[in-house]
C-alpha positions in Angstrom: 24.0 37.2 -58.4 25.1 37.2 -61.6 23.1 33.9 -62.7 21.1 35.4 -64.8 23.6 36.8 -67.0 26.2 35.3 -69.6 29.9 35.7 -68.5 30.4 38.9 -70.8 27.6 41.0 -69.1 28.1 39.6 -66.0 32.0 41.1 -66.1 30.3 44.2 -67.6 28.1 44.8 -64.7 30.7 43.9 -62.1 32.4 46.9 -63.6 30.2 49.2 -63.5 29.9 49.2 -67.4 26.1 49.6 -67.9 24.7 53.3 -67.3 22.7 53.4 -64.5 19.2 54.9 -65.5 18.0 55.9 -61.5 18.8 55.6 -58.1 17.1 54.0 -54.6 18.3 55.5 -51.5 17.3 53.4 -48.7 19.4 54.8 -45.8 18.0 55.0 -42.8 14.5 53.7 -43.7 13.0 50.3 -41.5 12.9 47.0 -43.0 9.2 47.7 -44.0 9.5 50.9 -45.2 12.5 50.0 -47.6 11.0 46.9 -48.9 8.1 49.1 -49.9 10.5 51.1 -51.7 12.3 49.4 -53.4 8.8 47.4 -54.7 7.8 50.6 -55.8 10.8 52.1 -57.4 11.3 48.9 -59.5 8.0 48.8 -60.5 8.7 52.2 -61.8 11.5 50.8 -63.7 9.6 48.8 -65.2 7.1 51.4 -66.8 10.2 53.8 -67.9 11.5 51.1 -69.6 14.7 51.7 -67.4 16.9 48.5 -66.8 20.0 49.3 -64.3 19.0 50.6 -61.1 21.4 51.7 -58.2 20.0 50.7 -55.3 22.2 52.1 -51.9 21.3 50.0 -48.5 24.0 51.8 -46.1 26.1 50.4 -43.6 23.4 50.1 -40.9 24.0 51.3 -37.3 25.1 47.8 -36.2 27.4 47.6 -38.7 29.3 50.3 -37.3 32.7 48.8 -35.4 31.7 45.4 -35.2 31.7 44.4 -38.9 28.3 42.8 -39.2 26.4 43.7 -41.9 23.2 46.4 -41.9 20.0 44.6 -41.4 18.9 46.4 -45.0 22.1 45.2 -47.2 21.4 41.1 -45.9 17.6 41.7 -46.8 18.1 43.3 -50.4 19.6 40.1 -51.6 16.2 37.9 -50.3 14.0 40.6 -51.8 15.5 40.6 -55.2 15.6 37.2 -55.2 11.9 36.1 -54.2 8.5 37.4 -55.9 7.3 40.0 -57.3 11.0 40.9 -57.4 12.2 37.4 -59.2 10.4 38.2 -61.8 11.4 41.0 -63.4 15.3 41.1 -61.8 17.7 39.9 -64.5 20.9 40.3 -62.1 22.4 42.0 -58.7 
């Protein structure tokens, strides 16, 4: 969701033209562990002044052949658009 950005900045983000300040790899985590890690990493990013994080969800076990999205990949937009993250995440 790029609704928090103007058109030019949304395009820059889509094209990968913002430097990535940090990453979070959620591979092999449970839903609960991934959500907790996302909250913790986002808080640390705020403390450090990091503005752009790359969150890697992976495809998930169910997505291996049937085209279904992984659980974490499906959950991430909901987590980012609800409190407390909705108050600090501009776009994803």
